C-alpha positions as a Python dict, from the first residue, in 0.01 Angstrom:
ca = {
    (1, 'X'): (0, 0, 0),
    (2, 'X'): (-68, -167, -334),
    (3, 'X'): (-376, -371, -338),
    (4, 'X'): (-315, -728, -374),
    (5, 'X'): (-595, -931, -533),
    (6, 'X'): (-728, -1231, -389),
    (7, 'X'): (-591, -1484, -651),
    (8, 'X'): (-243, -1337, -601),
    (9, 'X'): (-233, -1348, -250),
    (10, 'X'): (-342, -1719, -250),
    (11, 'X'): (-61, -1782, -446),
    (12, 'X'): (196, -1629, -230),
    (13, 'X'): (61, -1836, 67),
    (14, 'X'): (72, -2130, -135),
    (15, 'X'): (440, -2066, -236),
    (16, 'X'): (539, -1980, 129),
    (17, 'X'): (375, -2284, 241),
    (18, 'X'): (576, -2545, -2),
    (19, 'X'): (896, -2357, 78),
    (20, 'X'): (845, -2419, 455),
    (21, 'X'): (724, -2775, 389),
    (22, 'X'): (1006, -2836, 196),
    (23, 'X'): (1262, -2698, 441),
    (24, 'X'): (1089, -2904, 734),
    (25, 'X'): (1124, -3217, 493),
    (26, 'X'): (1492, -3166, 424),
    (27, 'X'): (1575, -3071, 813),
    (28, 'X'): (1350, -3384, 903),
    (29, 'X'): (1577, -3622, 648),
    (30, 'X'): (1882, -3453, 787),
    (31, 'X'): (1775, -3549, 1163),
    (32, 'X'): (1688, -3912, 1035),
    (33, 'X'): (2029, -3942, 839),
    (34, 'X'): (2203, -3849, 1158),
    (35, 'X'): (2008, -4080, 1395),
    (36, 'X'): (2086, -4349, 1168),
    (37, 'X'): (2422, -4292, 1133),
    (38, 'X'): (2435, -4327, 1523),
    (39, 'X'): (2267, -4659, 1528),
    (40, 'X'): (2462, -4986, 1550),
    (41, 'X'): (2465, -5216, 1236),
    (42, 'X'): (2208, -5423, 1420),
    (43, 'X'): (1995, -5128, 1494),
    (44, 'X'): (2022, -5036, 1117),
    (45, 'X'): (1917, -5358, 997),
    (46, 'X'): (1608, -5357, 1254),
    (47, 'X'): (1512, -5013, 1084),
    (48, 'X'): (1506, -5095, 742),
    (49, 'X'): (1516, -5451, 558),
    (50, 'X'): (1579, -5409, 212),
    (51, 'X'): (1507, -5698, 25),
    (52, 'X'): (1805, -5941, 9),
    (53, 'X'): (1898, -6260, -205),
    (54, 'X'): (2018, -6428, 123),
    (55, 'X'): (1647, -6419, 253),
    (56, 'X'): (1491, -6534, -50),
    (57, 'X'): (1327, -6832, 38),
    (58, 'X'): (1285, -6929, -346),
    (59, 'X'): (1463, -7300, -368),
    (60, 'X'): (1312, -7548, -614),
    (61, 'X'): (1347, -7900, -595),
    (62, 'X'): (1580, -8058, -902),
    (63, 'X'): (1390, -8308, -1093),
    (64, 'X'): (1574, -8654, -1064),
    (65, 'X'): (1813, -8692, -1344),
    (66, 'X'): (1742, -9090, -1405),
    (67, 'X'): (1464, -9329, -1477),
    (68, 'X'): (1378, -9432, -1130),
    (69, 'X'): (1207, -9763, -1254),
    (70, 'X'): (1554, -9872, -1374),
    (71, 'X'): (1773, -9896, -1087),
    (72, 'X'): (1889, -10235, -973),
    (73, 'X'): (1774, -10314, -627),
    (74, 'X'): (1623, -9992, -547),
    (75, 'X'): (1255, -9944, -599),
    (76, 'X'): (1078, -9688, -761),
    (77, 'X'): (851, -9648, -489),
    (78, 'X'): (1155, -9583, -236),
    (79, 'X'): (1338, -9325, -476),
    (80, 'X'): (1000, -9103, -544),
    (81, 'X'): (929, -9118, -168),
    (82, 'X'): (1280, -9015, -58),
    (83, 'X'): (1293, -8735, -334),
    (84, 'X'): (946, -8590, -261),
    (85, 'X'): (927, -8619, 122),
    (86, 'X'): (1277, -8606, 226),
    (87, 'X'): (1437, -8389, -48),
    (88, 'X'): (1150, -8169, -120),
    (89, 'X'): (1049, -8151, 259),
    (90, 'X'): (1406, -8001, 321),
    (91, 'X'): (1394, -7744, 2),
    (92, 'X'): (1044, -7605, 154),
    (93, 'X'): (1182, -7591, 517),
    (94, 'X'): (1510, -7380, 382),
    (95, 'X'): (1249, -7176, 207),
    (96, 'X'): (1080, -7087, 536),
    (97, 'X'): (1356, -7065, 725),
    (98, 'X'): (1544, -6794, 508),
    (99, 'X'): (1205, -6608, 517),
    (100, 'X'): (1182, -6638, 893),
    (101, 'X'): (1528, -6516, 939),
    (102, 'X'): (1453, -6209, 736),
    (103, 'X'): (1160, -6139, 956),
    (104, 'X'): (1322, -6171, 1287),
    (105, 'X'): (1606, -5963, 1178),
    (106, 'X'): (1365, -5667, 1197),
    (107, 'X'): (1286, -5753, 1564),
    (108, 'X'): (1510, -5538, 1772),
    (109, 'X'): (1456, -5695, 2100),
    (110, 'X'): (1467, -6043, 1982),
    (111, 'X'): (1749, -6227, 2211),
    (112, 'X'): (2023, -6336, 1987),
    (113, 'X'): (1991, -6709, 2113),
    (114, 'X'): (1656, -6739, 1960),
    (115, 'X'): (1797, -6609, 1658),
    (116, 'X'): (2068, -6875, 1675),
    (117, 'X'): (1822, -7172, 1694),
    (118, 'X'): (1660, -7037, 1330),
    (119, 'X'): (2052, -6995, 1202),
    (120, 'X'): (2114, -7354, 1305),
    (121, 'X'): (1811, -7464, 1121),
    (122, 'X'): (1942, -7268, 822),
    (123, 'X'): (2253, -7506, 853),
    (124, 'X'): (2069, -7828, 889),
    (125, 'X'): (1826, -7746, 591),
    (126, 'X'): (2101, -7642, 345),
    (127, 'X'): (2335, -7935, 419),
    (128, 'X'): (2040, -8166, 333),
    (129, 'X'): (1930, -7987, 22),
    (130, 'X'): (2301, -8010, -123),
    (131, 'X'): (2365, -8347, -10),
    (132, 'X'): (2026, -8479, -155),
    (133, 'X'): (2097, -8306, -498),
    (134, 'X'): (2452, -8495, -504),
    (135, 'X'): (2326, -8811, -393),
    (136, 'X'): (2045, -8830, -667),
    (137, 'X'): (2267, -8663, -948),
    (138, 'X'): (2525, -8969, -879),
    (139, 'X'): (2238, -9242, -903),
    (140, 'X'): (2137, -9379, -1227),
    (141, 'X'): (2442, -9537, -1379),
    (142, 'X'): (2575, -9897, -1420),
    (143, 'X'): (2810, -9873, -1123),
    (144, 'X'): (3124, -9970, -1328),
    (145, 'X'): (3402, -9720, -1229),
    (146, 'X'): (3599, -9553, -1520),
    (147, 'X'): (3798, -9252, -1626),
    (148, 'X'): (3937, -8995, -1423),
    (149, 'X'): (3782, -9069, -1102),
    (150, 'X'): (3906, -9442, -1112),
    (151, 'X'): (4259, -9322, -1176),
    (152, 'X'): (4231, -9076, -894),
    (153, 'X'): (4090, -9310, -647),
    (154, 'X'): (4398, -9587, -751),
    (155, 'X'): (4651, -9277, -678),
    (156, 'X'): (4507, -9271, -308),
    (157, 'X'): (4386, -9570, -215),
    (158, 'X'): (4599, -9802, -431),
    (159, 'X'): (4322, -9973, -576),
    (160, 'X'): (3943, -9965, -664),
    (161, 'X'): (3875, -10268, -445),
    (162, 'X'): (4041, -10128, -155),
    (163, 'X'): (3843, -9780, -185),
    (164, 'X'): (3545, -9935, -240),
    (165, 'X'): (3616, -10188, 87),
    (166, 'X'): (3674, -9853, 300),
    (167, 'X'): (3398, -9669, 151),
    (168, 'X'): (3127, -9966, 238),
    (169, 'X'): (3262, -9970, 567),
    (170, 'X'): (3231, -9646, 648),
    (171, 'X'): (2874, -9668, 501),
    (172, 'X'): (2818, -9963, 743),
    (173, 'X'): (2917, -9762, 1040),
    (174, 'X'): (2620, -9541, 993),
    (175, 'X'): (2366, -9799, 935),
    (176, 'X'): (2076, -9797, 1164),
    (177, 'X'): (2110, -9462, 1214),
    (178, 'X'): (2163, -9155, 1011),
    (179, 'X'): (2435, -8972, 811),
    (180, 'X'): (2613, -8946, 498),
    (181, 'X'): (2927, -9129, 362),
    (182, 'X'): (3103, -8899, 133),
    (183, 'X'): (3402, -8937, -105),
    (184, 'X'): (3561, -8594, -81),
    (185, 'X'): (3855, -8397, -216),
    (186, 'X'): (3998, -8158, 30),
    (187, 'X'): (4080, -7820, -147),
    (188, 'X'): (4300, -7738, 151),
    (189, 'X'): (4475, -8057, 221),
    (190, 'X'): (4488, -8203, -157),
    (191, 'X'): (4383, -8512, 6),
    (192, 'X'): (4100, -8765, -125),
    (193, 'X'): (3904, -8943, 146),
    (194, 'X'): (3614, -9115, 255),
    (195, 'X'): (3432, -8915, 484),
    (196, 'X'): (3197, -9012, 778),
    (197, 'X'): (2930, -8747, 831),
    (198, 'X'): (2695, -8809, 1113),
    (199, 'X'): (2418, -8558, 995),
    (200, 'X'): (2370, -8245, 720),
    (201, 'X'): (2597, -8042, 922),
    (202, 'X'): (2917, -8291, 929),
    (203, 'X'): (3148, -8168, 650),
    (204, 'X'): (3536, -8172, 656),
    (205, 'X'): (3611, -7810, 583),
    (206, 'X'): (3695, -7744, 223),
    (207, 'X'): (3606, -8080, 112),
    (208, 'X'): (3475, -8132, -213),
    (209, 'X'): (3204, -8404, -253),
    (210, 'X'): (3270, -8674, -565),
    (211, 'X'): (3037, -8933, -457),
    (212, 'X'): (2768, -8899, -184),
    (213, 'X'): (2565, -9205, -18),
    (214, 'X'): (2265, -9123, 187),
    (215, 'X'): (2262, -9360, 478),
    (216, 'X'): (1940, -9200, 675),
    (217, 'X'): (1709, -9486, 707),
    (218, 'X'): (1440, -9301, 506),
    (219, 'X'): (1697, -9390, 204),
    (220, 'X'): (1653, -9767, 239),
    (221, 'X'): (1420, -9872, 499),
    (222, 'X'): (1120, -9929, 281),
    (223, 'X'): (1316, -10185, 52),
    (224, 'X'): (1566, -10354, 301),
    (225, 'X'): (1430, -10257, 665),
    (226, 'X'): (1718, -10277, 894),
    (227, 'X'): (1975, -10439, 634),
    (228, 'X'): (2174, -10143, 557),
    (229, 'X'): (2455, -10329, 407),
    (230, 'X'): (2236, -10479, 124),
    (231, 'X'): (2136, -10133, 60),
    (232, 'X'): (2487, -10020, 51),
    (233, 'X'): (2562, -10288, -220),
    (234, 'X'): (2244, -10185, -442),
    (235, 'X'): (2397, -9822, -419),
    (236, 'X'): (2702, -9931, -556),
    (237, 'X'): (2535, -10123, -856),
    (238, 'X'): (2391, -9781, -948),
    (239, 'X'): (2653, -9523, -932),
    (240, 'X'): (2662, -9308, -1224),
    (241, 'X'): (3020, -9272, -1264),
    (242, 'X'): (3009, -9017, -1558),
    (243, 'X'): (2858, -8778, -1314),
    (244, 'X'): (3148, -8854, -1073),
    (245, 'X'): (3404, -8798, -1326),
    (246, 'X'): (3238, -8444, -1432),
    (247, 'X'): (3258, -8361, -1055),
    (248, 'X'): (3641, -8461, -1075),
    (249, 'X'): (3690, -8210, -1374),
    (250, 'X'): (3512, -7943, -1199),
    (251, 'X'): (3699, -7994, -895),
    (252, 'X'): (4045, -7950, -1073),
    (253, 'X'): (3953, -7621, -1187),
    (254, 'X'): (3870, -7506, -870),
    (255, 'X'): (4193, -7620, -714),
}
């Protein structure tokens, strides 16, 4: 038998070891792939949680689009408190909820009803963020209706005065409680209505908001106490109808 040097022998052993290791790795990966293939969708999600935008939790508050010192009948102190504490708090809560959902998705034995409670919070916080952003965006104007929004209102309510009366009546019905009043065009029915919303989750399906009024007490109590009707009057004096007209144009592009 030919003599084999120690160096050559070590090289042969190393090569053989690498081959064995590679074979073992391939077999292991094949077994893992087969196991994953047999898993349910929920089990797979609990095994590997990739980075997903749906659970990003990276929302940031939008700045006020107007000077809060120049509103008529609504104080700067109220607006800043509303923006920072209620709207800002909703943004922070939504981020926390999204990140918590991602963590909970990896808990294989978590009861679905526990996950469902946090999903409900996701809906609540999302509604609050979106509606607050629409609300602040349609403030800062002179309250004088004009343009295509005014024409649209007349088509559906007969006159601006009749629409305003119904919008205010809907808002005042929420006084002393909570909720939103929303002038909304329904993309499904093709109709324009003032909708009553008890909380952040009450919205007509396929409704496209054109004008949003916050009727939670935090939106007016600092200035008006329980006199919600006076707040509604002040809101109407500060509506930014240029923004409402922009939404009408945007809505027509989506029809």
